[in-house]
C-alpha positions in Angstrom: 5.8 10.6 -19.4 4.8 13.4 -17.0 7.4 14.5 -14.4 6.8 14.8 -10.7 5.9 18.4 -9.8 7.4 19.0 -6.3 5.3 21.3 -4.1 7.0 21.4 -0.7 10.3 20.3 0.8 10.9 20.0 4.6 13.4 18.1 6.7 12.7 17.2 10.3 14.4 14.8 12.7 16.6 13.3 10.0 13.7 12.7 7.5 13.2 14.7 4.4 9.5 15.1 3.3 8.6 16.3 -0.1 5.1 16.6 -1.5 4.4 16.3 -5.2 1.7 16.1 -7.8 1.7 13.9 -10.9 -0.5 14.1 -13.9 -1.8 10.7 -14.9 -4.3 10.9 -17.7 -6.9 13.4 -16.6 -6.1 13.0 -12.9 -3.7 15.1 -10.7 -2.4 12.5 -8.2 -1.0 14.1 -5.0 1.7 12.3 -3.1 4.4 12.5 -0.5 8.0 11.2 -0.8 10.1 10.6 2.4 13.8 10.0 2.3 16.6 9.7 4.9 18.7 12.8 5.5 22.3 12.5 4.3 21.8 9.7 1.9 22.2 9.9 -1.9 20.7 6.5 -2.7 18.0 4.5 -0.9 15.6 1.6 -1.4 12.0 2.9 -1.6 8.8 1.4 -0.1 5.5 2.2 -1.7 2.9 2.7 1.1 -0.8 2.0 0.3 -3.3 3.5 2.7 -6.6 1.8 3.8 -10.2 2.7 2.8 -11.4 6.1 4.0 -7.8 7.0 4.8 -5.2 9.0 2.9 -1.5 9.5 2.3 -1.1 11.3 5.6 -3.0 8.8 7.8 -1.0 8.3 11.1 0.0 4.7 10.3 1.5 5.7 7.0 3.4 8.7 8.4 4.8 6.7 11.3 5.9 3.8 9.1 7.6 6.1 6.6 9.6 8.0 9.2 10.5 4.7 11.0 11.8 3.2 7.7 13.9 6.3 7.0 15.4 6.4 10.5 15.9 2.7 11.2 16.7 1.3 7.7 17.8 4.3 5.6 14.8 3.8 3.3 12.7 6.2 1.3 8.9 5.8 1.1 6.2 7.1 -1.1 2.4 7.4 -0.6 -0.3 8.8 -2.8 -4.0 9.4 -2.4 -6.1 6.7 -3.9 -9.0 7.8 -6.2 -11.8 9.4 -4.1 -9.5 9.6 -1.0 -7.6 12.4 0.6 -7.3 15.5 -1.6 -9.1 13.6 -4.3 -12.5 13.3 -2.5 -15.4 14.6 -4.4 -17.7 14.6 -1.3 -17.3 15.2 2.4 -14.8 13.2 4.4 -16.3 10.1 6.1 -14.7 7.7 8.5 -16.7 4.5 9.2 -15.8 1.4 11.2 -15.2 -2.1 9.8 -18.7 -3.4 10.5 -20.2 -0.5 8.8 -17.9 -0.9 5.8 -18.8 -4.6 5.6 -22.5 -3.7 5.6 -22.0 -1.1 3.0 -20.0 -3.4 0.7 -22.7 -6.1 1.0 -25.4 -3.7 0.0 -23.6 -2.3 -3.1 -25.3 -2.5 -6.5 -23.6 -4.0 -9.5 -22.9 -0.5 -10.8 -21.3 0.5 -7.5 -19.2 -2.6 -7.5 -18.0 -1.9 -11.0 -17.1 1.7 -10.1 -15.1 0.5 -7.1 -13.3 -2.1 -9.3 -12.5 0.7 -11.8 -11.1 2.9 -9.1 -8.8 0.2 -7.9 -7.6 -0.5 -11.5 -7.0 3.3 -11.9 -5.0 3.2 -8.7 -2.8 0.4 -10.0 -2.1 2.4 -13.1 -1.3 5.5 -11.1 1.2 3.7 -8.9 3.0 2.4 -12.0 3.1 5.9 -13.4 4.6 7.1 -10.0 7.3 4.4 -10.3 8.1 5.6 -13.8 8.3 9.2 -12.6 10.5 8.3 -9.6 13.0 6.5 -11.7 13.2 9.4 -14.1 13.6 12.1 -11.4 17.2 13.3 -10.9 18.2 13.1 -7.3 15.7 10.4 -6.4 16.8 6.9 -5.9 15.5 4.4 -8.5 15.2 1.3 -6.4 15.0 -1.4 -5.3 11.3 -1.1 -4.5 9.0 -2.8 -2.0 5.4 -2.4 -1.1 3.4 -2.2 2.1 -0.4 -1.9 2.3 -3.2 -3.6 4.2 -7.0 -3.7 3.7 -7.7 -1.5 0.7 -3.9 -1.2 0.5 -3.9 -4.9 -0.4 -6.9 -4.7 -2.7 -4.8 -2.2 -4.8 -1.3 -3.3 -4.0 -1.6 -7.1 -4.7 -2.6 -6.5 -8.4 0.2 -3.9 -8.6 2.9 -6.2 -7.3 1.7 -9.0 -9.5 1.9 -6.7 -12.6 5.1 -4.8 -11.9 8.4 -6.7 -11.5 10.2 -3.6 -10.2 8.7 -4.4 -6.8 10.7 -7.1 -5.2 9.1 -7.7 -1.7 5.6 -7.0 -0.3 3.6 -6.8 2.9 -0.1 -7.4 2.6 -2.9 -8.1 5.0 -6.4 -7.6 6.4 -7.9 -8.8 3.1 -9.3 -12.1 1.9 -11.0 -14.2 -0.8 -14.7 -15.3 -0.8 -16.3 -11.9 -0.1 -15.1 -10.2 -3.3 -17.4 -9.9 -6.3 -14.1 -9.9 -8.4 -12.8 -12.8 -6.3 -11.6 -15.1 -9.1 -9.6 -12.3 -10.8 -8.1 -11.3 -7.5 -7.2 -14.9 -6.8 -5.5 -15.2 -10.2 -3.4 -12.2 -9.4 -2.5 -13.7 -6.0 -1.4 -16.9 -7.7 0.8 -14.9 -10.1 2.8 -13.4 -7.2 6.5 -14.5 -7.1 8.1 -12.0 -4.7 8.5 -12.7 -0.9 5.3 -11.8 1.0 4.5 -11.1 4.6 0.8 -11.4 5.2 -0.7 -9.8 8.4 -4.1 -10.8 9.7 -6.4 -10.2 12.7 -8.2 -13.4 14.0 -11.3 -11.4 15.0 -11.5 -9.2 11.9 -15.0 -7.7 11.6 -14.5 -7.0 7.9 -13.1 -10.3 6.8 -13.8 -13.8 8.0 -10.9 -16.0 9.1 -11.4 -18.5 6.2 -11.3 -15.6 3.7 -7.9 -14.4 4.9 -6.5 -18.0 5.0 -7.8 -18.5 1.5 -6.0 -15.5 0.2 -2.8 -16.5 1.9 -3.1 -20.0 0.4 -3.7 -18.5 -3.1 -0.5 -16.4 -3.0 1.9 -18.0 -5.5 5.1 -16.9 -3.9 7.4 -19.7 -2.7 8.5 -17.5 0.2 5.5 -16.3 2.2 4.8 -15.9 5.9 1.5 -15.2 7.7 1.3 -13.5 11.0 -2.0 -13.8 12.9 -2.9 -11.8 16.0 -6.1 -11.7 18.1 -8.3 -8.6 17.8 -10.3 -6.7 15.2 -9.6 -5.1 11.9 -8.0 -1.9 13.2 -6.3 -3.6 16.3 -3.1 -4.9 14.7 -0.5 -4.8 17.5 2.4 -2.3 17.2 5.0 -5.0 17.4 4.1 -6.1 13.8 6.0 -2.9 12.7 9.1 -4.7 14.0 8.2 -7.6 11.8 7.7 -5.4 8.8 11.2 -3.8 9.3 12.8 -7.2 9.7 11.0 -8.5 6.6 12.3 -5.6 4.4 15.8 -5.8 6.0 15.9 -9.5 5.1 14.8 -9.1 1.5 16.0 -5.6 0.5 18.8 -4.9 3.0 19.5 -1.9 5.2 20.9 1.3 3.7 23.2 2.2 6.6 
């Protein structure tokens, strides 16, 4: 197993931020680890960014710092394949409607490539977990997961496959529009950890029925769905309070 290679270390406003790189197969996976200042142990939440985003997207950064300050948690984020520092082409941000049109027009080869990248991302997250647990001076759990949209497309199979993750927040994803829908549904049915599922009633990328179908498929006995009006990128800020409360309830505060 390859160790984490730390590349920077900065503490600001009670949150320590360390960047790292991890060799996974032929890939160099860049990431960030946040931890609460003054703690020698902490639970860790894995943060999965959305499509066209990266490990430093504002939503990931703000949640990581909030979890450290409010709950005493650590967090970790990595760039998914073809995102962030791993992009092979120019950076491109597109809206939910454009993304829906692009996905609908993908060829079979393009869909296979996307599925392969998501599977690669799952393997990379598991390698990161291995490395975190083997790193002196870094807490080895418990672990939770947060990720919506593409963060759910990658995170749901990860949580279904790895029992080190004991609670998860998903959302902005569904069944019915995926070419690998049956496999994704099987993984949803395999979930057993508590789940908070966040959804937008007017999501331009996912139809309402698709989100409801995914929530229904999740096999966890303890699961909760929060639905708010608005589009794919209009999730209200107060859902961050719900995320905090969810992890506090199932993992506990480190204070």
